[in-house]
C-alpha positions in Angstrom: 215.5 237.6 160.7 219.0 236.3 159.9 221.6 234.0 161.2 225.2 235.6 161.2 227.5 233.1 159.0 230.9 233.3 161.1 228.6 231.1 164.1 228.0 227.5 164.2 224.3 226.4 165.8 223.0 223.7 167.9 219.2 222.0 167.3 218.3 223.4 170.7 218.8 226.7 169.9 222.5 228.0 171.0 224.8 229.3 168.4 228.3 229.5 169.0 231.5 230.9 168.4 234.4 229.2 168.2 237.8 231.0 168.8 240.7 228.1 169.2 240.1 226.0 172.4 237.0 228.2 173.8 233.5 229.0 172.6 231.3 231.9 173.6 227.7 230.1 173.9 224.3 232.4 173.6 220.9 231.7 172.7 219.5 232.2 168.6 217.6 235.1 168.1 214.9 232.6 167.0 214.9 231.0 170.3 215.1 234.5 172.3 211.5 235.5 170.2 209.7 232.6 170.9 210.9 232.7 174.5 209.5 236.2 174.5 210.8 238.7 177.4 213.4 236.7 179.4 213.2 237.9 182.8 215.9 236.0 184.5 218.7 234.1 183.5 220.2 231.2 185.8 223.7 229.9 183.8 226.4 228.0 185.6 229.5 229.4 187.7 233.0 229.5 186.4 234.8 226.4 187.0 231.8 224.4 186.2 231.6 221.6 183.7 229.4 221.8 180.7 228.4 218.6 178.8 227.1 219.0 175.0 223.7 218.4 175.0 222.9 218.6 178.7 221.4 220.8 180.6 223.7 223.9 181.5 220.9 227.0 183.0 218.0 228.2 182.2 215.7 230.7 180.9 213.0 232.2 182.5 210.6 234.6 180.3 207.1 236.1 180.8 205.7 232.9 179.0 207.7 230.2 180.4 211.0 228.5 181.9 213.3 226.9 179.6 216.2 224.8 180.0 219.7 225.9 178.7 221.3 223.0 176.8 225.3 223.2 176.1 226.1 223.0 172.5 229.8 221.8 173.8 231.5 220.1 176.8 234.7 221.7 178.7 234.8 224.0 181.4 232.9 227.7 181.9 235.5 230.2 182.0 233.3 233.3 182.1 229.6 234.3 182.0 228.3 237.0 180.9 227.1 239.0 184.3 225.4 242.1 182.4 222.9 239.5 181.1 222.6 239.0 185.0 222.0 241.8 185.5 220.1 242.6 182.6 218.6 239.4 181.2 216.7 241.5 177.9 219.9 241.7 176.8 219.1 238.3 175.2 216.3 239.5 173.5 217.6 242.7 172.4 221.1 241.3 170.8 221.1 238.0 171.0 224.5 237.7 168.7 226.6 240.6 170.4 225.7 241.7 173.9 223.0 239.0 175.2 225.7 236.0 175.0 225.5 233.9 177.8 229.3 232.3 179.1 232.6 231.4 177.0 233.8 227.7 177.7 237.0 226.1 177.4 236.0 223.2 175.1 237.3 219.6 175.0 234.4 218.4 173.0 232.0 219.1 170.7 228.7 217.6 168.9 228.2 218.1 165.4 226.7 221.6 165.2 225.1 223.5 162.3 226.2 226.2 159.9 223.9 229.0 159.3 222.6 227.1 156.5 222.1 224.2 158.1 219.9 226.1 161.2 218.3 228.3 158.5 216.7 224.8 156.7 216.2 223.5 160.3 213.8 226.9 161.1 211.9 226.1 158.1 211.2 222.5 158.5 
């Protein structure tokens, strides 16, 4: 499983695509695979504030319910309504159609590049 080199990653297995002052966020293929078949996604609402390193939602799979951690701080400006209607997109296309939210970023934490994230997975 390869992780796109144009993204940044959190140790909690979220990916971040920074574009100016906004960040698109999703969970990595590793996380999606580890969770199993995702059947429900609970995301923050547009306008909510999320804080880096803090819980901002949940992913429910056939195995368990897992917290979703925000890798950035800011205001949620968009949520993926396609995932709300079809949570399996997180499993089938985690770096594409399975993205979760877009945040207008006011602060970030130290994020990992793809090589560092790969090393984390191998540790």
